[in-house]
N, C-alpha and C positions, 0 to 999 in steps of 0.2 A: 671829699667825694667821698661815696659811698662806691666802691666798684666792686661789683658780686664776678672771681673769676670762673662760676659753671656755665655764665651767658654767651658762650662761644659755641659754635656748631663744629669745630674739630676736637672740642674739648669736650662736649658730651659724645663724640662718636669714640671717643679714647674711653671716657668712664664706664660707657656703658659696657666695654668688656676689660674691665680693669675687675682683681681683686679687692676684696673689703680693706686689706693692706694696704694694696698698691694706688688704693683710692685716696685712701687718708695721707699717706704719704704726699703725692701729686697735690693737693689743694693747698698742704700746709707749706708745701715748697712754691707751688705760685704765689700765695697768698703773703709770704716769705719779701717775694719779686718785688710783688706790688707796693708793697710796705714801703721797702728800703728807696724804691723809683721813684715813689708819689711821695710818700710826707717830707717834708723839708722844712729843715729850722734854719735857715740863713735871716741876717738881718739886712735891710736895704730901705731906704725912703720911697715915700709913694711913687714919686715921678718915676725912678727905676722898677717899682715895679710895676707901674702900667707900662711901660714898655716890654720890660721882659713876657707880660701874659695880653699883652697887646688889648692891654681894658678898654672898653669905649666911652666915650663923655656918658651915654646916656642910654640903658639898655631897658626896656621894661619887660616887665613880669608877663608869661603865660596869660591867657586869660582863664584855662582852666584853672590855676590857683585860688582864683578868686570865688567859683563854681558852688553852688551849698547844697552839698546832698548827702540830705540828712537820712537816717536807715529809722524807718518803723519795728519795733522791735514786735513780731509775728510770731513767735516762737510756740505763745498761750492757745493760738488758732486752730493749727492743725490738731491736737488733743481738744480743745470744745469742737469741732468741726467730728472727730471718730468716737467722741462720745457720745453724740446727738444722734450722729449717722447710723450707730449699732442699736440706738434706741429705736429708731425710727425704723428701722429693718425689719425691728422684733416685733413691732405693731405693726408693721404690714403683715408677719407671718402668720399674727394672731388671725387679721381680718382673714388672709386667705382659708386657714383650718374654718374659722367661722361661716365661710362661705364653701367650705366642700362637703360640710357637714349639712350646710342645707341643701345642698344641689344633691346628697346621695341621699338625701331622705326622702324627696320626691322623685328617685329615678325607677323606672321600671327597672323591673328583676336581669331582664335579659341583658343589661347593659351593666350589671355591675362585674365588678373586674376580681380575679376570681382568686382565689384564697393561697395563699403563698406557705409550702413546705420551708423550714429552715434546713437548709441542706448543706453539709458537712463535708467536704471533696477533699479526700487523701490524697493530695497530688505529687506526694514526696512520700520516696521509699520509705526514708528510716521511720515516717509517721504512721504508715499501714503500716511496719512491718509492729510495732509497739503495739497497736491498734489491734492487730492478732494474736500477738503473746497474751494479751487481756482477755481479749475476746473467746480466744479457743487455746487455753494452756497447755500444750504436751508438747513432748521430747522433742518430736518432729518440728515442730514451728518454735522451739527457743533452739535449738540446734541451726534450722534455718537463719531463722531473727540473726542471732548472735554472727553467724558466717559471713552475712551480708552485709554488718556495721562492720567487723572487722575488714572484710574488703573496703566495704566504703574509705574506713579510715587510711586506711594503706595508700589509695586513690589521691585519697584530697593531701595528702604529705607528699608522693611523686608529684602532684601538680604544682602545689606549694613549691616546691624544690627548683622544680623546670622554671615557673615563673620569677624565681630569685635569679637562677641562671640568666634568662632574660632580658633583666634589667642590668644585671651587671655588665652584660656584653655590650645591651646598649648603652650603658653610662660611658666603656671603656671607649666605643667607635667615635659617642661625642667628643669627648675629652679631645683626639687625634681632629675630627672636625675643627673645634673651637681650635687648636694649637695653629692647624693651616688656615684658619678665618685670619689670628693676628698677624702673621707672618707675610699675609697678603698684602692686611690693610696697612702693613708700615710703607709698602710702597704708594698705597695710596695718600695716608698723612703726609708722607713726605713729598708727594707734588703740593699739597694743599699749603705747607709750607713754604713751600719756593716757590709759589702762587703768589702768597701773598707776601714774600720779599721781594719779588720782582715789583709787586704793587708799588711799594713801596719806594723800589731804587728809583722805577718809572717818576712817580708823582716828585718824587726830591731831584731829578734830571731835570724834567720839565719846569717847576717853577724856579728850581736857582738860575735854570736861562731866562724865565721871566724877571727875574729880582735883579740881577745883571741889569736889564735894561736903564733901572732907577738907580742903578748904586754906580755915580762915579770914581773911576780910579784915582782920579788926583784930585777929588775931594771938591769938582766943580758941580752945582744942582743941575739936572738935566730937565728936561722939557716936564711939565706936569700934565700935559694932555692927552698921556694913554690910559690911566688908569683906568676910567671906566669902560674905554675901548678895550682894554686888552682883557680885563675883565668878564668882559660878555663874550668871548671866546672859551670860557673856561665850562667845558662842558658837565651834565649830569648826563645818568646813563640812560640811553634811548631807552624806550618803551613799544616801539612802534611793532614791533616783528611779536612782544605780546597781543597787541592789541588786534590785529592780525590775527593772530594765532583765535583769540577770543571772537572776531567774528565769525572765523571756521567755524568755531565752535557753536557756536550757535544757529548757525544756519544748519550744520549736522546735525543739532537736539530738533529743531523745527521738521526739518526733513523727518529725524526718525520716528518722531511723535506723528507725525502726517501716515506716515506708511503704519503703525501700530495700531493709529486710527481706522484706517482702511481694513490692514489685516482683520480686525476685533468685530471690525461692520461685516464682513465676506466670512468671516467663519461661524458667525450668530445667523447670519442667511444661509449659509448651509444647515448649520442644526435644527433649525425651523424647517429647512426642505426634509431634513433626515424625520423629524419628530413629524411631521402630515407624512411622509410615505407610510412610518410606525404606525401611523393611527390610520394608515385606508388598510394595512397589512393586520391591524388587531381586527376591525370592523367586519372586514372578510371573515376571518377564522370564526367571530361570532354569529355570522347569518349563516355558514354551513353547518353549525352547530345547532342554528333553531330549525334548520332544517329536517336535521336526523331526527329533531323534537317531534316535528310534523309528523315524519312519517313512523316514529315508533309510538305518537298518539293515534294515530289513523290505524292501525294493525294490533294495537292490544288490547287482546281478548282476557277471558277472565282464565281461561288455560297459563297464558305469559305472564298474568298480573305480579308473579314475585321477580322475576325477572325484569320487566321492565320497570317496576320498582329500585329496584338498582343502577340501571343504566338511566334512569328519567333523573335520579338525585344525583348523580354525579353531572348529568348532562347541564341540570339546572344550579348547581354551585356554579357550573363553568365558566354562567352568562347572568353572573345576578351582579356584577359590577357593569354592564349595561345600561343603557338608560330605557326605560319602560319595563326593565327586566320584571318588575309582580305581575302586571297586566298580565302581559305573555305568559305566565307563566298561570296562572290562574285562571287564563281563558286555555291553556292548554289540557290542565285538570280536567275541567270540565268537560272537555272533550272525549276524554277517559272511555271505554266503551266497558266499563265495571258496574256489577249490577248493584254493590253495594255503595251508596255516596256516602254514610258514613265512614267509609272508610277513606275516598274519596277526600273526604274535606277531611280527616285524620291526618292524610300523607299531606293534604297541603297546608294544613298549619306547622307540622313538623320542618317543610320547606321555607316558608313564611317567618318561622323561628330561628331557623340556623341564618337565616338573610339578617335579619336585627340584630340579632347576639355581637354583641362587640366582639368577644375574645373566646377560646375555646381552652379546654382542658389542658396541661400537657402530661405528658407519659409520666406513670405512676413508677414505672421502671427505674425511674433515674428525678424523679421528683416529688414523689412520696404521694401521700391520698389528698393532702390538700391542706391538712390539720397543721396550726403553727406548732407542731412538735420537732423533735430536730430530726431529720433522716440522714446515715450513712452511707458516701458511695467513694468508692476510687477510682479514679483516673491516673495510674504512674506512666508516666514518660521517660525513665530512665532505666540504665542498665542495670543496676542493682535488682531492679524486678528481676530480669533472666536467672544471674545468679540465685535471688533468691527461690524460685520457682525451681532451678537444678538442684539447690538443697532440700527441696520440700520430696522430689521425688528421684532422685540418683538413679537410678534404674533406665529412667528414660533416655536413651542417650542424642534426642533430638531438643531437649532440653540443654543436656550440655555444649552441643555445636551450636546452637542458638544462644546462649551465654556468649561462647567464646567469639563468634563472628559480630553480635551488636559488639562488645565490648571493645574488639580490636577495630571497629570503624569508627567508635566514639573515642579511642587511642590516639586513630591515626590523624582523624579531625580534627583532637587538640592541637595534637604535636604541631600536625600541619598550619592550624592557627596561628599557633603559639609561635612558628618558624616566621609565618607571613607579615602576623604583627611585629615582628624584632627589624627585618628587613623594611617594611614598612616606614616604622618611625625613623632607622637610619636615615633612610633614605630623601625621607622628610627634613631630617637636621640637614642633610648634606644640600638638598637645593634650598633651605631656609637661609644658607651658610653662601651659598651663593647668589642667593637672590637678596643678602644683606652687602657683600660685598659689590657687587650692581650698581644697588643703589647709592655707596658710599661713593664706588668712583663716576654716578651722574651728580654726587650733591657736591664736587668739589667746584666746578665752575657754578653752582648756584650759590656754593660757600665763598667762591671770591668776590664775584657779584657783591653779595653781601658785606662781604670786607671793603671792596672800593667804595659802595653808597656810604656805607658811615664812615670810613674816611672825607669823603667828599662834604660827608656834612659836620664834622670835627672841622675841618680846615675852611673851609668855607668862610666861615665869620671872621675869621684870623686873616685870609688874605684881602678881605672886604674892608675892615680895620686900615689894611696895610695901603692898600689904594687910598683911600680915604685919606690918610696923612699924606698920600704922594700930592694927593691934588690939591691940599690944604697948600701945600709946598711952607708949611710952617715947622717941619722938619729937617735936621740936618744929615750930612750922610752917614756920618755913621749912627745915630739913631734909626733911618731905614735900613741899614746894615745889621744892629744890634735886632728888631724887626722879625726881618728875612731870615734873621737866624734862630730865633726860635721859632719861627713858623716851621723851618726845615727840622727843629729836633723837637717840634710838636710832632712833624710828622713821620719822624722816626721811633720814635717812644711813647707817642700819644697813644690815647685809644680808638679806634681798637685795637688789642694787644695781640701779639703774635709770642706764640708758648713754645719756649723750643722743649 
């Protein structure tokens, strides 16, 4: 018989909260107890062995023993699939590149994507300082740069110190929490252990009373009509409450699903209604803009031509996404009261080209001039930048107080975040410990039911065999007494085991 001392809920709970040395000592002790109690070396003949262990005349092997579960080795299939998949993706990528080149060849120029400059953004103050030293080496940039780097190093070391202090404080609090949890779990484990012992005593009391009905004190054989009748009263654990809870849970899940679906449909209807209203508002705005365009076109003259160009260009761009915008623009431009028709056509071509162009150029101040050469810019969001600016111009008091204010806010924010994180971690660990304790308390009843169910499963075949022998009438009172004693011994000392 192979016994694994770790397959016990109480033992698992204990093992989870033990140190490594405690865990090794506990497992070794339990294995020794099992070996001493289960491995017996004694000589006896087979008839006594049959009575001692309540061996039936014929017990079939479980059907699963003969099931043929062959495992096909497919370890190389994933490697083959990955290799073929990667090459397939590469082949598709080349097909995509070929398709892109073919499309770009025949694409109108106004549809081309704009050229990009390779922008190098110096968002780190230390990098920006090094760049300034190289780009404009001078006494001022070197003093300011070295001062800012030294201050940054001081801030880094201070942050490392407080981070370590926070971790030490959290660890000490965690050790206190674990100690309190272990002390609380003693009562839980005691309750579980006491419950198991009570189950064993209750089973021994019940079966002793049952067996006494078939064993006569004076050695006379008693009636053998009770066996099956009495054994039919041996109860298994009732699952009626679990089924009722399962039915309630299913009803609740169905109602929840119906409510969720109704909510989705209702919210979708509201969303569509809101989108419809938004579309109406947008169309109203476009209509007002078109009316303004019509008024400007009517009043436009040669004298107001330049001003009207700017106004009309902006208004035309605002309605370009509406249906029929291009025809409307052509119609209004043709109505313009300008003497030079070529200028009207040039203005119309400009508007239509803008509408048909898919992209626009980025601002060259930060995006470069469109060539693929590197461009440098710096957007710094660090407190060191203000210290660097102050060192560049110490005569400006605003730089000084700006640095002090920004650095003070940064330090207070970092310290507050550190303290909040530490308190949060400790509180989370406290709540987790309380949750673990509450879970273990709730699991006591589950563990006891599990223990009782396994005890019943282990004892039931033995009791069946006892009643079978009682019904056969072939056993003496001494033999029945020995069988009953062995069953009681198995109840007390057999699996599942109660560990002290």
